[in-house]
DOFI-417732 format. One record per residue (C-alpha): residue number from 1; residue in three letters; y, x negated, z negated. Coordinates in nm, 4 decimals. Layout:
N
<r><i>NUM</i><aa>ALA</aa><py>Y</py><px>X</px><pz>Z</pz></r>
...
# end
This chain:
195
<r><i>1</i><aa>UNK</aa><py>0.2574</py><px>0.6621</px><pz>-5.2727</pz></r>
<r><i>2</i><aa>UNK</aa><py>0.2141</py><px>0.3934</px><pz>-5.0048</pz></r>
<r><i>3</i><aa>UNK</aa><py>-0.0265</py><px>0.5984</px><pz>-4.7927</pz></r>
<r><i>4</i><aa>UNK</aa><py>0.2317</py><px>0.8715</px><pz>-4.7036</pz></r>
<r><i>5</i><aa>UNK</aa><py>0.4901</py><px>0.6025</px><pz>-4.6168</pz></r>
<r><i>6</i><aa>UNK</aa><py>0.2446</py><px>0.4331</px><pz>-4.3782</pz></r>
<r><i>7</i><aa>UNK</aa><py>0.1670</py><px>0.7713</px><pz>-4.2188</pz></r>
<r><i>8</i><aa>UNK</aa><py>0.5407</py><px>0.8343</px><pz>-4.1629</pz></r>
<r><i>9</i><aa>UNK</aa><py>0.5911</py><px>0.4875</px><pz>-4.0161</pz></r>
<r><i>10</i><aa>UNK</aa><py>0.2974</py><px>0.5325</px><pz>-3.7795</pz></r>
<r><i>11</i><aa>UNK</aa><py>0.4180</py><px>0.8771</px><pz>-3.6754</pz></r>
<r><i>12</i><aa>UNK</aa><py>0.7692</py><px>0.7438</px><pz>-3.6143</pz></r>
<r><i>13</i><aa>UNK</aa><py>0.6313</py><px>0.4478</px><pz>-3.4149</pz></r>
<r><i>14</i><aa>UNK</aa><py>0.4120</py><px>0.6798</px><pz>-3.2034</pz></r>
<r><i>15</i><aa>UNK</aa><py>0.7068</py><px>0.9145</px><pz>-3.1370</pz></r>
<r><i>16</i><aa>UNK</aa><py>0.9346</py><px>0.6235</px><pz>-3.0459</pz></r>
<r><i>17</i><aa>UNK</aa><py>0.6702</py><px>0.4740</px><pz>-2.8155</pz></r>
<r><i>18</i><aa>UNK</aa><py>0.6197</py><px>0.8116</px><pz>-2.6445</pz></r>
<r><i>19</i><aa>UNK</aa><py>0.9954</py><px>0.8549</px><pz>-2.6009</pz></r>
<r><i>20</i><aa>UNK</aa><py>1.0375</py><px>0.5024</px><pz>-2.4571</pz></r>
<r><i>21</i><aa>UNK</aa><py>0.7405</py><px>0.5438</px><pz>-2.2212</pz></r>
<r><i>22</i><aa>UNK</aa><py>0.8686</py><px>0.8819</px><pz>-2.0996</pz></r>
<r><i>23</i><aa>UNK</aa><py>1.2155</py><px>0.7395</px><pz>-2.0395</pz></r>
<r><i>24</i><aa>UNK</aa><py>1.0743</py><px>0.4407</px><pz>-1.8492</pz></r>
<r><i>25</i><aa>UNK</aa><py>0.8529</py><px>0.6610</px><pz>-1.6295</pz></r>
<r><i>26</i><aa>UNK</aa><py>1.1439</py><px>0.8951</px><pz>-1.5554</pz></r>
<r><i>27</i><aa>UNK</aa><py>1.3661</py><px>0.6015</px><pz>-1.4560</pz></r>
<r><i>28</i><aa>UNK</aa><py>1.0897</py><px>0.4648</px><pz>-1.2323</pz></r>
<r><i>29</i><aa>UNK</aa><py>1.0443</py><px>0.8052</px><pz>-1.0663</pz></r>
<r><i>30</i><aa>UNK</aa><py>1.4184</py><px>0.8355</px><pz>-0.9991</pz></r>
<r><i>31</i><aa>UNK</aa><py>1.4352</py><px>0.4912</px><pz>-0.8411</pz></r>
<r><i>32</i><aa>UNK</aa><py>1.1179</py><px>0.5085</px><pz>-0.6305</pz></r>
<r><i>33</i><aa>UNK</aa><py>1.2104</py><px>0.7681</px><pz>-0.3688</pz></r>
<r><i>34</i><aa>UNK</aa><py>1.2437</py><px>1.1432</px><pz>-0.3596</pz></r>
<r><i>35</i><aa>UNK</aa><py>0.9409</py><px>1.2625</px><pz>-0.5501</pz></r>
<r><i>36</i><aa>UNK</aa><py>0.6167</py><px>1.3847</px><pz>-0.4000</pz></r>
<r><i>37</i><aa>UNK</aa><py>0.5142</py><px>1.4865</px><pz>-0.0490</pz></r>
<r><i>38</i><aa>UNK</aa><py>0.6232</py><px>1.1769</px><pz>0.1447</pz></r>
<r><i>39</i><aa>UNK</aa><py>0.5381</py><px>1.1459</px><pz>0.5155</pz></r>
<r><i>40</i><aa>UNK</aa><py>0.4644</py><px>0.7978</px><pz>0.6517</pz></r>
<r><i>41</i><aa>UNK</aa><py>0.4812</py><px>0.6690</px><pz>1.0079</pz></r>
<r><i>42</i><aa>UNK</aa><py>0.4482</py><px>0.2906</px><pz>1.0085</pz></r>
<r><i>43</i><aa>UNK</aa><py>0.7419</py><px>0.1503</px><pz>0.8076</pz></r>
<r><i>44</i><aa>UNK</aa><py>0.9220</py><px>0.4875</px><pz>0.8145</pz></r>
<r><i>45</i><aa>UNK</aa><py>0.9036</py><px>0.7352</px><pz>0.5241</pz></r>
<r><i>46</i><aa>UNK</aa><py>1.0478</py><px>1.0876</px><pz>0.4957</pz></r>
<r><i>47</i><aa>UNK</aa><py>1.0415</py><px>1.3550</px><pz>0.2268</pz></r>
<r><i>48</i><aa>UNK</aa><py>1.0583</py><px>1.6844</px><pz>0.4202</pz></r>
<r><i>49</i><aa>UNK</aa><py>1.0503</py><px>1.9088</px><pz>0.1126</pz></r>
<r><i>50</i><aa>UNK</aa><py>1.3809</py><px>1.7828</px><pz>-0.0269</pz></r>
<r><i>51</i><aa>UNK</aa><py>1.5702</py><px>2.0071</px><pz>0.2141</pz></r>
<r><i>52</i><aa>UNK</aa><py>1.3812</py><px>2.3260</px><pz>0.1301</pz></r>
<r><i>53</i><aa>UNK</aa><py>1.3266</py><px>2.5679</px><pz>-0.1555</pz></r>
<r><i>54</i><aa>UNK</aa><py>1.0008</py><px>2.3999</px><pz>-0.2689</pz></r>
<r><i>55</i><aa>UNK</aa><py>1.1800</py><px>2.0791</px><pz>-0.3782</pz></r>
<r><i>56</i><aa>UNK</aa><py>1.0123</py><px>1.9239</px><pz>-0.6827</pz></r>
<r><i>57</i><aa>UNK</aa><py>1.2046</py><px>1.8353</px><pz>-1.0022</pz></r>
<r><i>58</i><aa>UNK</aa><py>1.1770</py><px>1.4579</px><pz>-0.9406</pz></r>
<r><i>59</i><aa>UNK</aa><py>1.3342</py><px>1.4889</px><pz>-0.5959</pz></r>
<r><i>60</i><aa>UNK</aa><py>1.6060</py><px>1.7173</px><pz>-0.7325</pz></r>
<r><i>61</i><aa>UNK</aa><py>1.6870</py><px>1.4618</px><pz>-1.0053</pz></r>
<r><i>62</i><aa>UNK</aa><py>1.6886</py><px>1.1716</px><pz>-0.7567</pz></r>
<r><i>63</i><aa>UNK</aa><py>1.9300</py><px>1.3591</px><pz>-0.5279</pz></r>
<r><i>64</i><aa>UNK</aa><py>2.1566</py><px>1.4478</px><pz>-0.8206</pz></r>
<r><i>65</i><aa>UNK</aa><py>2.1567</py><px>1.0871</px><pz>-0.9402</pz></r>
<r><i>66</i><aa>UNK</aa><py>2.2553</py><px>0.9607</px><pz>-0.5938</pz></r>
<r><i>67</i><aa>UNK</aa><py>2.4976</py><px>1.2453</px><pz>-0.5225</pz></r>
<r><i>68</i><aa>UNK</aa><py>2.3269</py><px>1.3288</px><pz>-0.1922</pz></r>
<r><i>69</i><aa>UNK</aa><py>2.3114</py><px>1.6510</px><pz>0.0021</pz></r>
<r><i>70</i><aa>UNK</aa><py>1.9842</py><px>1.6430</px><pz>0.2012</pz></r>
<r><i>71</i><aa>UNK</aa><py>1.9319</py><px>1.7834</px><pz>0.5479</pz></r>
<r><i>72</i><aa>UNK</aa><py>1.7894</py><px>2.1339</px><pz>0.5409</pz></r>
<r><i>73</i><aa>UNK</aa><py>1.4413</py><px>2.1750</px><pz>0.6851</pz></r>
<r><i>74</i><aa>UNK</aa><py>1.5818</py><px>2.3485</px><pz>0.9948</pz></r>
<r><i>75</i><aa>UNK</aa><py>1.8506</py><px>2.0820</px><pz>1.0380</pz></r>
<r><i>76</i><aa>UNK</aa><py>1.6298</py><px>1.7760</px><pz>1.0654</pz></r>
<r><i>77</i><aa>UNK</aa><py>1.4576</py><px>1.4913</px><pz>0.8840</pz></r>
<r><i>78</i><aa>UNK</aa><py>1.5757</py><px>1.1616</px><pz>0.7384</pz></r>
<r><i>79</i><aa>UNK</aa><py>1.3398</py><px>0.8623</px><pz>0.7560</pz></r>
<r><i>80</i><aa>UNK</aa><py>1.3883</py><px>0.5414</px><pz>0.5579</pz></r>
<r><i>81</i><aa>UNK</aa><py>1.2459</py><px>0.1966</px><pz>0.6272</pz></r>
<r><i>82</i><aa>UNK</aa><py>1.2527</py><px>-0.0726</px><pz>0.3584</pz></r>
<r><i>83</i><aa>UNK</aa><py>1.0150</py><px>-0.3040</px><pz>0.5456</pz></r>
<r><i>84</i><aa>UNK</aa><py>0.9519</py><px>-0.4193</px><pz>0.8999</pz></r>
<r><i>85</i><aa>UNK</aa><py>0.6564</py><px>-0.3076</px><pz>1.1121</pz></r>
<r><i>86</i><aa>UNK</aa><py>0.4452</py><px>-0.5921</px><pz>0.9698</pz></r>
<r><i>87</i><aa>UNK</aa><py>0.5061</py><px>-0.4669</px><pz>0.6144</pz></r>
<r><i>88</i><aa>UNK</aa><py>0.7439</py><px>-0.7445</px><pz>0.4984</pz></r>
<r><i>89</i><aa>UNK</aa><py>1.0515</py><px>-0.6285</px><pz>0.3012</pz></r>
<r><i>90</i><aa>UNK</aa><py>1.3770</py><px>-0.6249</px><pz>0.4985</pz></r>
<r><i>91</i><aa>UNK</aa><py>1.5869</py><px>-0.9336</px><pz>0.4219</pz></r>
<r><i>92</i><aa>UNK</aa><py>1.9608</py><px>-0.9585</px><pz>0.4900</pz></r>
<r><i>93</i><aa>UNK</aa><py>1.9214</py><px>-1.3243</px><pz>0.5886</pz></r>
<r><i>94</i><aa>UNK</aa><py>1.6837</py><px>-1.2405</px><pz>0.8732</pz></r>
<r><i>95</i><aa>UNK</aa><py>1.7339</py><px>-1.0954</px><pz>1.2205</pz></r>
<r><i>96</i><aa>UNK</aa><py>1.5452</py><px>-0.7835</px><pz>1.3320</pz></r>
<r><i>97</i><aa>UNK</aa><py>1.5018</py><px>-0.5861</px><pz>1.6522</pz></r>
<r><i>98</i><aa>UNK</aa><py>1.4640</py><px>-0.2084</px><pz>1.6323</pz></r>
<r><i>99</i><aa>UNK</aa><py>1.3172</py><px>-0.0770</px><pz>1.9585</pz></r>
<r><i>100</i><aa>UNK</aa><py>1.2463</py><px>0.2656</px><pz>2.1041</pz></r>
<r><i>101</i><aa>UNK</aa><py>1.0591</py><px>0.5049</px><pz>2.1271</pz></r>
<r><i>102</i><aa>UNK</aa><py>1.1935</py><px>0.7853</px><pz>1.9142</pz></r>
<r><i>103</i><aa>UNK</aa><py>1.0428</py><px>1.1249</px><pz>1.8323</pz></r>
<r><i>104</i><aa>UNK</aa><py>1.1939</py><px>1.4193</px><pz>2.0144</pz></r>
<r><i>105</i><aa>UNK</aa><py>1.5226</py><px>1.5377</px><pz>1.8634</pz></r>
<r><i>106</i><aa>UNK</aa><py>1.8396</py><px>1.7009</px><pz>1.9899</pz></r>
<r><i>107</i><aa>UNK</aa><py>2.0474</py><px>1.4232</px><pz>1.8284</pz></r>
<r><i>108</i><aa>UNK</aa><py>1.9642</py><px>1.1145</px><pz>1.6214</pz></r>
<r><i>109</i><aa>UNK</aa><py>2.1282</py><px>0.8260</px><pz>1.4380</pz></r>
<r><i>110</i><aa>UNK</aa><py>2.0012</py><px>0.4845</px><pz>1.3243</pz></r>
<r><i>111</i><aa>UNK</aa><py>2.2009</py><px>0.2947</px><pz>1.0658</pz></r>
<r><i>112</i><aa>UNK</aa><py>2.1916</py><px>0.0560</px><pz>0.7738</pz></r>
<r><i>113</i><aa>UNK</aa><py>2.2405</py><px>0.1333</px><pz>0.4055</pz></r>
<r><i>114</i><aa>UNK</aa><py>2.1954</py><px>-0.0299</px><pz>0.0684</pz></r>
<r><i>115</i><aa>UNK</aa><py>1.8760</py><px>0.0485</px><pz>-0.1251</pz></r>
<r><i>116</i><aa>UNK</aa><py>2.0870</py><px>0.3034</px><pz>-0.3169</pz></r>
<r><i>117</i><aa>UNK</aa><py>2.1826</py><px>0.4748</px><pz>0.0106</pz></r>
<r><i>118</i><aa>UNK</aa><py>2.5441</py><px>0.3531</px><pz>0.0312</pz></r>
<r><i>119</i><aa>UNK</aa><py>2.6975</py><px>0.2216</px><pz>0.3556</pz></r>
<r><i>120</i><aa>UNK</aa><py>2.7003</py><px>-0.1584</px><pz>0.3793</pz></r>
<r><i>121</i><aa>UNK</aa><py>3.0261</py><px>-0.3486</px><pz>0.3971</pz></r>
<r><i>122</i><aa>UNK</aa><py>3.0204</py><px>-0.5417</px><pz>0.7233</pz></r>
<r><i>123</i><aa>UNK</aa><py>3.2753</py><px>-0.7148</px><pz>0.9485</pz></r>
<r><i>124</i><aa>UNK</aa><py>3.2619</py><px>-0.4526</px><pz>1.2252</pz></r>
<r><i>125</i><aa>UNK</aa><py>3.2732</py><px>-0.1377</px><pz>1.0096</pz></r>
<r><i>126</i><aa>UNK</aa><py>2.9968</py><px>-0.0004</px><pz>1.2320</pz></r>
<r><i>127</i><aa>UNK</aa><py>2.7346</py><px>0.1616</px><pz>1.0132</pz></r>
<r><i>128</i><aa>UNK</aa><py>2.5112</py><px>0.3357</px><pz>1.2687</pz></r>
<r><i>129</i><aa>UNK</aa><py>2.4388</py><px>0.4126</px><pz>1.6317</pz></r>
<r><i>130</i><aa>UNK</aa><py>2.3952</py><px>0.7658</px><pz>1.7625</pz></r>
<r><i>131</i><aa>UNK</aa><py>2.1902</py><px>0.8932</px><pz>2.0530</pz></r>
<r><i>132</i><aa>UNK</aa><py>2.5093</py><px>0.9734</px><pz>2.2419</pz></r>
<r><i>133</i><aa>UNK</aa><py>2.6526</py><px>0.6214</px><pz>2.2439</pz></r>
<r><i>134</i><aa>UNK</aa><py>2.4437</py><px>0.3105</px><pz>2.2686</pz></r>
<r><i>135</i><aa>UNK</aa><py>2.3466</py><px>0.0832</px><pz>2.5522</pz></r>
<r><i>136</i><aa>UNK</aa><py>2.0167</py><px>0.1790</px><pz>2.7131</pz></r>
<r><i>137</i><aa>UNK</aa><py>1.7893</py><px>0.0092</px><pz>2.9600</pz></r>
<r><i>138</i><aa>UNK</aa><py>1.6605</py><px>0.1790</px><pz>3.2709</pz></r>
<r><i>139</i><aa>UNK</aa><py>1.4257</py><px>0.4564</px><pz>3.1631</pz></r>
<r><i>140</i><aa>UNK</aa><py>1.6369</py><px>0.5320</px><pz>2.8533</pz></r>
<r><i>141</i><aa>UNK</aa><py>1.4710</py><px>0.2765</px><pz>2.6209</pz></r>
<r><i>142</i><aa>UNK</aa><py>1.6872</py><px>0.0707</px><pz>2.3860</pz></r>
<r><i>143</i><aa>UNK</aa><py>1.6984</py><px>-0.2157</px><pz>2.1381</pz></r>
<r><i>144</i><aa>UNK</aa><py>1.9260</py><px>-0.2552</px><pz>1.8356</pz></r>
<r><i>145</i><aa>UNK</aa><py>1.9736</py><px>-0.6042</px><pz>1.6911</pz></r>
<r><i>146</i><aa>UNK</aa><py>2.0235</py><px>-0.6298</px><pz>1.3154</pz></r>
<r><i>147</i><aa>UNK</aa><py>2.1764</py><px>-0.9654</px><pz>1.2250</pz></r>
<r><i>148</i><aa>UNK</aa><py>2.4682</py><px>-1.1111</px><pz>1.0312</pz></r>
<r><i>149</i><aa>UNK</aa><py>2.6076</py><px>-1.2853</px><pz>1.3404</pz></r>
<r><i>150</i><aa>UNK</aa><py>2.7184</py><px>-1.0899</px><pz>1.6488</pz></r>
<r><i>151</i><aa>UNK</aa><py>2.4592</py><px>-1.0219</px><pz>1.9185</pz></r>
<r><i>152</i><aa>UNK</aa><py>2.5103</py><px>-0.8863</px><pz>2.2719</pz></r>
<r><i>153</i><aa>UNK</aa><py>2.4310</py><px>-0.5203</px><pz>2.3252</pz></r>
<r><i>154</i><aa>UNK</aa><py>2.3613</py><px>-0.2857</px><pz>2.0360</pz></r>
<r><i>155</i><aa>UNK</aa><py>2.4213</py><px>-0.4775</px><pz>1.7118</pz></r>
<r><i>156</i><aa>UNK</aa><py>2.4404</py><px>-0.3756</px><pz>1.3454</pz></r>
<r><i>157</i><aa>UNK</aa><py>2.5333</py><px>-0.6178</px><pz>1.0708</pz></r>
<r><i>158</i><aa>UNK</aa><py>2.4005</py><px>-0.5984</px><pz>0.7147</pz></r>
<r><i>159</i><aa>UNK</aa><py>2.7067</py><px>-0.7983</px><pz>0.6067</pz></r>
<r><i>160</i><aa>UNK</aa><py>2.6372</py><px>-1.0070</px><pz>0.2973</pz></r>
<r><i>161</i><aa>UNK</aa><py>2.3655</py><px>-0.7717</px><pz>0.1671</pz></r>
<r><i>162</i><aa>UNK</aa><py>2.0508</py><px>-0.9506</px><pz>0.0538</pz></r>
<r><i>163</i><aa>UNK</aa><py>1.8399</py><px>-0.6361</px><pz>0.0938</pz></r>
<r><i>164</i><aa>UNK</aa><py>1.9016</py><px>-0.3229</px><pz>0.2963</pz></r>
<r><i>165</i><aa>UNK</aa><py>1.7217</py><px>-0.0278</px><pz>0.4450</pz></r>
<r><i>166</i><aa>UNK</aa><py>1.7250</py><px>0.1285</px><pz>0.7889</pz></r>
<r><i>167</i><aa>UNK</aa><py>1.8018</py><px>0.5009</px><pz>0.8004</pz></r>
<r><i>168</i><aa>UNK</aa><py>1.6841</py><px>0.7185</px><pz>1.0900</pz></r>
<r><i>169</i><aa>UNK</aa><py>1.8081</py><px>1.0776</px><pz>1.1018</pz></r>
<r><i>170</i><aa>UNK</aa><py>1.6526</py><px>1.3203</px><pz>1.3492</pz></r>
<r><i>171</i><aa>UNK</aa><py>1.8495</py><px>1.6420</px><pz>1.3967</pz></r>
<r><i>172</i><aa>UNK</aa><py>1.6786</py><px>1.9569</px><pz>1.5237</pz></r>
<r><i>173</i><aa>UNK</aa><py>1.3469</py><px>1.7854</px><pz>1.5758</pz></r>
<r><i>174</i><aa>UNK</aa><py>1.0226</py><px>1.9690</px><pz>1.6565</pz></r>
<r><i>175</i><aa>UNK</aa><py>0.8207</py><px>1.7337</px><pz>1.4295</pz></r>
<r><i>176</i><aa>UNK</aa><py>0.5806</py><px>1.9211</px><pz>1.2055</pz></r>
<r><i>177</i><aa>UNK</aa><py>0.6544</py><px>1.8055</px><pz>0.8480</pz></r>
<r><i>178</i><aa>UNK</aa><py>0.3210</py><px>1.9424</px><pz>0.7256</pz></r>
<r><i>179</i><aa>UNK</aa><py>0.1040</py><px>1.7330</px><pz>0.9598</pz></r>
<r><i>180</i><aa>UNK</aa><py>0.0420</py><px>1.3641</px><pz>1.0087</pz></r>
<r><i>181</i><aa>UNK</aa><py>0.2862</py><px>1.1620</px><pz>1.2157</pz></r>
<r><i>182</i><aa>UNK</aa><py>0.2101</py><px>0.9274</px><pz>1.5042</pz></r>
<r><i>183</i><aa>UNK</aa><py>0.3605</py><px>0.5901</px><pz>1.4107</pz></r>
<r><i>184</i><aa>UNK</aa><py>0.3644</py><px>0.4967</px><pz>1.7812</pz></r>
<r><i>185</i><aa>UNK</aa><py>0.6334</py><px>0.7617</px><pz>1.8388</pz></r>
<r><i>186</i><aa>UNK</aa><py>0.8723</py><px>0.5868</px><pz>1.5967</pz></r>
<r><i>187</i><aa>UNK</aa><py>1.0870</py><px>0.2763</px><pz>1.6508</pz></r>
<r><i>188</i><aa>UNK</aa><py>0.9300</py><px>-0.0603</px><pz>1.5799</pz></r>
<r><i>189</i><aa>UNK</aa><py>1.1100</py><px>-0.3005</px><pz>1.3471</pz></r>
<r><i>190</i><aa>UNK</aa><py>1.0313</py><px>-0.6602</px><pz>1.4449</pz></r>
<r><i>191</i><aa>UNK</aa><py>1.1527</py><px>-0.9689</px><pz>1.2582</pz></r>
<r><i>192</i><aa>UNK</aa><py>1.3005</py><px>-1.2088</px><pz>1.5134</pz></r>
<r><i>193</i><aa>UNK</aa><py>1.3707</py><px>-1.4946</px><pz>1.2717</pz></r>
<r><i>194</i><aa>UNK</aa><py>1.5438</py><px>-1.5969</px><pz>0.9496</pz></r>
<r><i>195</i><aa>UNK</aa><py>1.8378</py><px>-1.8269</px><pz>0.8833</pz></r>
# end
């Protein structure tokens, strides 16, 4: 009589363990990006398939969870940076300098967001710069300072956020999403110092 009870307990434990493991792996997949097929260029990462018909189920679930509508493949690409060019995670208590170059695009924006993709609350209510309005040096190069305190020139504030990400959107870009990317064609993210 005891043998069948032990078999049922083991079967229930195995089923529960499988369910818990599957749930944990699904949660990890939803919080780790947009599924498979990521493109990397230095600290920048993009998922070009999320805007096309070949989107994978993990990316579809991540977009649904965040409530996002991705750029279509013909519209452009969105790149995210969660670390600086040296590979250190971005810290809201530090100051950074984002410097040109940029890949070719008809229009682009660079902004800050929370790790969940939401705009950051900051004292200026400026969340991004666009290619049509920012201060440039001679030759069209630029720098954007990211710091809590105001800086001269192009400045974005992470507000009180402890962590943040930098979002680069390239609209109507000729980049080939199926090939490798040249990290030298993307903006550098340099840590200037920390408070």
